[in-house]
N, C-alpha and C positions, 0 to 999 in steps of 0.2 A: 309826741312820745318819741324819745330817742331810742335807737336800736343799738344794744350793746353787742360787742363782738363776743362770740361764743368760742371758748377754747376747747377744741375737740378732745384732747387728752384728759383735761380736767373733767369734762362732761362724762367721758367714758368711765373714769374712776368713780364719779358720783353715781353713775348708773349701776356700776358693780356693787357699790355699797348699799344701794336701795334693794337690789336683787338679794343680797346677803341677808338684809333685815327681813325681807318677805319670806325667804326660805327658812329662816330660823323659826318663824312661827310664833314669836312672842308678842306681836302687835294685836290689838283688838281689831274688829272689823273696820271701824272708822279710820283708824291709823293705817291699816293695810290699804284701804281704798285711796287715802290721801297719798301714800307713798307710791302706789301704782300710778295715779294720775301724774305725779311729779316725774316718775320714770318715763311715762309715755311722752311727756312734753320734751324731756331731754333727748329721748330717742328720735323724735321728729327733728329736733335741732341738729343732731348729729347726722341724720340722714340728709338734710339739706346741705350740710358741709360736704359730705361725700359726693352728692350729686353735682355740686358746683366744681369740685375737684375733677370729677370725671369729664365735665363739659370743657374745662380748661385743657385737659389732656387731649381730648378729641380735637379741639381747635388747633393745638400744637401739631398733632399728627397729620392733619389734613392740609398742611401748607406745602403741597407739591415737593416734598422732600426737603424743603428748607424749614428749619425749626424757627418759627416766629411766634411770639406770644401776642395775642390780641385780646382786648376786652370783649366780654360777651354779656348780653343782658339776660337776667333771670326772669 
């Protein structure tokens, strides 16, 4: 199974659209649950992206005053 790259900005926009649908209240229960599950999946993907960005920044800042980028494992 290949892992596709998630675009943070597009994912956040999609998450905002899901929230708007849920807040509007026009969906039936099954549709609401489905949208909620979809939103939770997107939220987790975005959280992973943010965590990885934070790790990269931490690695950059811990280099004895010299800014050097290095790979880190997740």
